[in-house]
N, C-alpha and C positions, 0 to 999 in steps of 0.2 A: 225252271221258269220262276221269276220273281213273283211274290204274292203276299198279301196280308192274310193271316190265318184266322183272324177273328174280326167281327164287325166292331166299329168304334162305338162305345157307349160312354157318355159323359154326363156330368151334373154341373150346372152353372153355379158359380160361387156367389156369395153375397155382393161382391163389388160389381157384378154384372158384366165384367170384361174378361174374366178368367174362368176356366173350366177344369174340372178334375176327371180323369179317366176312372171309370167304375170297375174295370177289370183289366188285366194284363192283355195287351195286344202284341202280336209278333209280326215281324216282316222278314221274309226270306228274300235275299237279294243275290243275284249272280252278276252284279254290276262290276265291270272291269275297273282295275285300279293300276296305277303305275305312271311312269314318266316316259316321254319321248316314244321310242320304239318298243320299250318294254311294257307290255300290258299283260297283267295276270288276270285270268278268270278265276274267281274264287267265290264260293258260296258262303254267305254269312247270314246269321239270324240276329236280329235286334229285337229285344223284348222290352216294351215300354210298360213299366209297372202300374198296377192299379194305384190310384191316388196321385198320379203325375199331373202337375198343373201346367196348362197351356193357354195361350191366347189365340190359338189357331194361326192363320197367316197374318203377318203384320202388314196389312194393306191399308194405306191411308184412306180415310173415308172419302175424300174427293175422287179417288180412283176406283171406288167400288163399282160404279156404273160401267167403267171400262174393263177392269181386270176381274172383278167379282167380289163377293162378300168374303170375309175372312174364313167362314166355315162352309165354303162352297164344295164342289165335287172333290176337291183336293184336300179336304179336311184331315183325313187320315195321314196323308203325306206331310201336311203341315205339323201335325202332332209329332210324327216321327222325326221331322227336321228339328223341331224344338228340343226333343229329347237327345238327338245326336249332338246338338250344340252344347247341351248342358252336361252330358255324361262324360265327355272328354275321352271317349274310347277311339274316336276316329279324327282324322284331320278335317279341317274346315272344307277343303275341296272335296274330300270323300263324302262328307255329310251333304254337301250341295249336289253332288252327282247322284247320290241315293235318293234325295228329294226329287230330282228330275225324273229318275227312273220310276219312283213310286207314283208320281203323277201320271206317267204313261200307263202303268198298271191299272190305275183307276179310270182310265179313259178320258183324261183331260186333253183337250185339243192341243196340237203342237204349238200353235202361236201362244197359247196361254202358259204352257209349260216353259217355253223359251223366255217369255216375259218375266215369269216368277223366278226362274233360275237366274236370269240376268240380274234381277233386283237383289237377290241374296248374295250373288257374287260381288256386286257393286257396293251394297250397303250392309252386308252382314259381318264385316270384320270386327266392328266394335262389339256387337252382340256376342259373337263367338268368344272374343277375348274376355269379356266381362263374365261369361258363364264358366270359364275354366277355373278349376280349384287352385288355390294358392299352393306353391311348391313347398 
């Protein structure tokens, strides 16, 4: 069963918009991956290092009353998603799928998981590409 192994602990940085993790947090996932009819069940662990910088969920301020605050119940999933986009270890679609699964683990309502997943699928291409290291 997928789960976070540690609670999220962060410190706000001087700019007031970014946060640094205070300790390593890990997420165990059994999220399926694959194309078409081929779906593989594989367990993976992702460890976000202490000192990782995040802005939580990139939710525009006008949508906070509808979707939620960037550091809502899904905060750990948002930090994980930020790290997956920046580490370059998984595809964008895998990162987005793990994000949706992690929100479910955290008890985020289905409508909110879907809305946030759809937002990263629609608007995340540029952020993912910008975060990838140069070859």
